[in-house]
C-alpha positions as a printed NumPy array, in Angstrom:
array([[ 33.463, 121.799, 234.172],
       [ 30.182, 123.399, 233.214],
       [ 28.66 , 123.067, 229.765],
       [ 29.724, 126.507, 228.575],
       [ 33.353, 125.979, 229.541],
       [ 33.307, 122.511, 227.991],
       [ 32.119, 124.094, 224.737],
       [ 34.845, 126.75 , 225.001],
       [ 37.469, 124.031, 225.625],
       [ 36.331, 122.066, 222.547],
       [ 36.353, 125.297, 220.555],
       [ 39.929, 125.9  , 221.745],
       [ 40.969, 122.388, 220.68 ],
       [ 39.316, 122.934, 217.296],
       [ 41.151, 126.259, 216.866],
       [ 44.475, 124.614, 217.713],
       [ 43.822, 121.871, 215.141],
       [ 42.766, 124.362, 212.431],
       [ 45.764, 126.607, 213.057],
       [ 48.107, 123.629, 212.914],
       [ 46.535, 122.53 , 209.625],
       [ 46.834, 126.073, 208.213],
       [ 50.506, 126.137, 209.216],
       [ 51.401, 122.896, 207.408],
       [ 54.436, 123.887, 205.327],
       [ 53.916, 121.679, 202.252],
       [ 50.453, 123.119, 201.501],
       [ 50.995, 126.286, 199.479],
       [ 49.067, 129.519, 199.883],
       [ 47.641, 129.164, 196.358],
       [ 46.174, 125.797, 197.262],
       [ 44.64 , 127.264, 200.415],
       [ 43.195, 130.107, 198.344],
       [ 41.612, 127.608, 195.971],
       [ 40.091, 125.916, 199.041],
       [ 38.848, 129.258, 200.368],
       [ 37.237, 129.978, 196.983],
       [ 34.938, 126.982, 197.148],
       [ 31.286, 127.802, 196.663],
       [ 30.285, 126.635, 200.115],
       [ 32.396, 129.379, 201.704],
       [ 30.705, 132.   , 199.545],
       [ 27.366, 130.653, 200.703],
       [ 28.476, 130.664, 204.354],
       [ 30.277, 134.022, 204.241],
       [ 27.323, 136.132, 205.518],
       [ 26.737, 133.696, 208.386],
       [ 30.466, 133.302, 208.946],
       [ 31.023, 136.997, 209.623],
       [ 28.071, 137.159, 212.01 ],
       [ 29.139, 133.947, 213.749],
       [ 32.733, 135.169, 214.057],
       [ 31.779, 138.432, 215.732],
       [ 29.25 , 136.629, 217.931],
       [ 31.908, 134.16 , 219.053],
       [ 34.333, 137.028, 219.7  ],
       [ 31.779, 138.769, 221.879],
       [ 30.984, 135.543, 223.778],
       [ 34.664, 134.846, 224.363],
       [ 35.233, 138.409, 225.552],
       [ 32.339, 138.079, 228.013],
       [ 33.639, 134.722, 229.265],
       [ 37.17 , 136.092, 229.512],
       [ 35.999, 139.06 , 231.568],
       [ 33.944, 136.724, 233.767],
       [ 36.994, 134.524, 234.289],
       [ 39.058, 137.585, 235.208],
       [ 36.403, 138.568, 237.72 ],
       [ 36.407, 135.059, 239.216],
       [ 40.212, 135.06 , 239.501],
       [ 40.197, 138.43 , 241.209],
       [ 37.378, 137.259, 243.457],
       [ 39.128, 134.128, 244.721],
       [ 42.63 , 135.578, 244.77 ],
       [ 41.668, 138.61 , 246.866],
       [ 42.615, 139.033, 250.516],
       [ 39.138, 138.287, 251.906],
       [ 38.778, 134.686, 250.569],
       [ 42.363, 133.944, 251.547],
       [ 41.755, 135.285, 255.031],
       [ 38.622, 133.135, 255.383],
       [ 40.59 , 130.118, 254.135],
       [ 43.222, 130.715, 256.778],
       [ 40.595, 131.173, 259.509],
       [ 38.583, 128.133, 258.45 ],
       [ 40.886, 125.327, 257.267],
       [ 37.948, 123.48 , 255.705],
       [ 37.478, 126.324, 253.23 ],
       [ 41.144, 126.335, 252.192],
       [ 40.873, 123.55 , 249.649],
       [ 37.538, 124.847, 248.387],
       [ 38.915, 128.361, 247.779],
       [ 42.007, 127.036, 246.015],
       [ 39.874, 124.725, 243.869],
       [ 37.636, 127.618, 242.808],
       [ 40.725, 129.763, 242.156],
       [ 42.212, 126.976, 240.028],
       [ 38.957, 126.661, 238.022],
       [ 38.806, 130.432, 237.548],
       [ 42.399, 130.505, 236.305],
       [ 41.729, 127.51 , 234.043],
       [ 38.66 , 129.255, 232.606],
       [ 40.715, 132.416, 232.158],
       [ 43.374, 130.579, 230.207],
       [ 40.82 , 128.689, 228.094],
       [ 38.816, 131.794, 227.182],
       [ 41.942, 133.916, 226.671],
       [ 43.664, 131.416, 224.394],
       [ 40.403, 130.779, 222.533],
       [ 40.002, 134.504, 221.878],
       [ 43.652, 134.838, 220.911],
       [ 43.624, 131.83 , 218.57 ],
       [ 40.363, 132.983, 217.002],
       [ 42.002, 136.263, 216.032],
       [ 45.16 , 134.439, 214.942],
       [ 43.162, 132.04 , 212.751],
       [ 41.35 , 134.872, 210.999],
       [ 44.637, 136.68 , 210.475],
       [ 46.284, 133.549, 209.076],
       [ 43.442, 133.069, 206.589],
       [ 43.766, 136.716, 205.491],
       [ 47.533, 136.43 , 205.13 ],
       [ 47.23 , 133.202, 203.139],
       [ 44.856, 134.916, 200.714],
       [ 47.201, 137.885, 200.411],
       [ 50.219, 135.632, 199.886],
       [ 48.346, 133.656, 197.208],
       [ 47.373, 136.876, 195.4  ],
       [ 50.957, 138.117, 195.678],
       [ 52.303, 134.835, 194.288],
       [ 49.868, 134.974, 191.37 ],
       [ 50.79 , 138.589, 190.663],
       [ 54.462, 137.707, 190.958],
       [ 53.977, 134.84 , 188.52 ],
       [ 52.248, 137.198, 186.086],
       [ 54.99 , 139.786, 186.511],
       [ 57.627, 137.085, 186.092],
       [ 55.974, 135.952, 182.859],
       [ 55.852, 139.554, 181.627],
       [ 59.469, 140.062, 182.635],
       [ 60.491, 136.844, 180.859],
       [ 58.667, 137.937, 177.703],
       [ 60.256, 141.385, 177.981],
       [ 63.703, 139.833, 178.446],
       [ 63.081, 137.536, 175.482],
       [ 61.942, 140.474, 173.346],
       [ 64.958, 142.509, 174.468],
       [ 67.234, 139.592, 173.611],
       [ 65.633, 139.296, 170.179],
       [ 66.07 , 143.037, 169.642],
       [ 69.65 , 142.755, 170.8  ],
       [ 70.277, 139.894, 168.362],
       [ 68.631, 141.933, 165.596],
       [ 70.818, 144.908, 166.486],
       [ 73.915, 142.714, 166.432],
       [ 72.916, 141.303, 163.036],
       [ 72.15 , 144.8  , 161.734],
       [ 75.462, 146.096, 163.044],
       [ 77.277, 143.173, 161.44 ],
       [ 75.42 , 143.785, 158.169],
       [ 76.299, 147.497, 158.291],
       [ 79.912, 146.627, 159.061],
       [ 80.028, 144.184, 156.15 ],
       [ 78.402, 146.773, 153.896],
       [ 80.913, 149.39 , 155.017],
       [ 83.741, 146.967, 154.271],
       [ 82.249, 146.194, 150.866],
       [ 81.808, 149.911, 150.142],
       [ 85.371, 150.553, 151.277],
       [ 86.679, 147.828, 148.978],
       [ 84.508, 149.122, 146.134],
       [ 85.674, 152.699, 146.733],
       [ 89.256, 151.486, 146.725],
       [ 88.661, 149.714, 143.437],
       [ 86.963, 152.793, 141.981],
       [ 89.868, 154.911, 143.19 ],
       [ 92.353, 152.583, 141.515],
       [ 90.291, 152.603, 138.315],
       [ 90.091, 156.399, 138.446],
       [ 93.866, 156.63 , 138.884],
       [ 94.31 , 154.179, 136.014],
       [ 91.956, 156.191, 133.816],
       [ 93.773, 159.382, 134.78 ],
       [ 97.088, 157.809, 133.767],
       [ 95.538, 156.632, 130.511],
       [ 94.102, 160.107, 129.97 ],
       [ 97.52 , 161.638, 130.514],
       [ 99.01 , 159.153, 128.065],
       [ 96.237, 159.917, 125.57 ],
       [ 96.73 , 163.67 , 126.002],
       [100.465, 163.21 , 125.456],
       [ 99.774, 161.131, 122.343],
       [ 97.321, 163.738, 121.059],
       [ 99.857, 166.468, 121.731],
       [102.47 , 164.513, 119.827],
       [100.008, 163.885, 117.018],
       [ 99.194, 167.606, 116.814],
       [102.905, 168.39 , 116.711],
       [103.468, 165.826, 113.934],
       [100.47 , 167.13 , 112.004],
       [101.753, 170.694, 112.348],
       [105.203, 169.602, 111.194],
       [103.714, 167.707, 108.257],
       [101.543, 170.703, 107.381],
       [104.592, 172.974, 107.409],
       [106.523, 170.456, 105.409],
       [103.633, 170.155, 102.941],
       [103.435, 173.936, 102.667],
       [107.181, 174.093, 102.038],
       [106.893, 171.334,  99.474],
       [104.011, 173.161,  97.785],
       [106.058, 176.36 ,  97.592],
       [109.037, 174.428,  96.289],
       [106.765, 172.722,  93.784],
       [105.379, 176.07 ,  92.598],
       [108.876, 177.427,  92.248],
       [110.053, 174.388,  90.341],
       [106.953, 174.522,  88.154],
       [107.611, 178.167,  87.387],
       [111.228, 177.403,  86.498],
       [110.076, 174.512,  84.383],
       [107.704, 176.722,  82.456],
       [110.431, 179.239,  82.01 ],
       [112.831, 176.604,  80.762],
       [110.289, 175.182,  78.356],
       [109.388, 178.527,  76.752],
       [112.6  , 180.542,  76.532],
       [112.01 , 181.434,  72.817],
       [108.609, 182.874,  73.293],
       [109.919, 185.017,  75.991],
       [112.736, 186.313,  73.64 ],
       [110.297, 187.094,  70.802],
       [108.175, 189.042,  73.018],
       [111.137, 191.086,  74.056],
       [112.12 , 191.808,  70.363],
       [108.76 , 193.009,  69.363]])
C-alpha cells in the first residue's frame, strides 16, 4: 500500500473511532456541545473549515482515481490479456483487488467524513433544542404554578362571595323578620291609638254632656235659691 492510501486508511480508522465516540449513548448532546464550545475549537475553526474542504477534495480525487483504476483493470482488454498470458492473470487480479480496496477506503472515508460533520451539527442542534425545551418547560411550569395560584385565589374568592351571600341572605331574612315584627307592632300601636282616640272622643262627649247638665243644674239651683226675688220683680 502506497503512502497516500496508508494515510487514507488511517484517516478512515480515525473517522470510525470518532463516529463511534460521538454515538456513545450515555454522553448527552449538551455535554458534547460544551465540548464543542471549548476555546481551542474556536481558535481552530478557520483552519478546520479549510482543512475539511481540502480533505473532501482530496478524497473525491482519490475516489475518482480508484474508480478509474477499477474500470481499467475490470475492463475486457486486461481480462483478455490475462487469459492469453496466464502469468498476467494473478497480476491483473491483484491490481484489480488493490483498486477495489482503494475505492472502498476512499469511498467510506468520504462518506464517514460527511457523516461525522453531520453528526456534530445534529448534536449541536439537539443540545440547543434541549436547552430551549428546558427553558420552555421552566416557563410552562411557572405558568402552570401561576395559573394554579390564580385558580386557588378564584376558589377562595368564590367561597368568600358565597359565604358573604349566605351572610347577606341570613341578614336579609333577619331584617325581613324584624320588619314584619315592626309592622305588627305598628298595627297594634295604630289600633291602640285608634282606641285611644275613640275613648278620648267618648270622654269629650261625656264631659260636654256633663258640662251641659252642670249648667242646667246650676241654673235650676239659682232659680231655687232666688224664688222671692223673681216674684217681686213680677209684682212691680
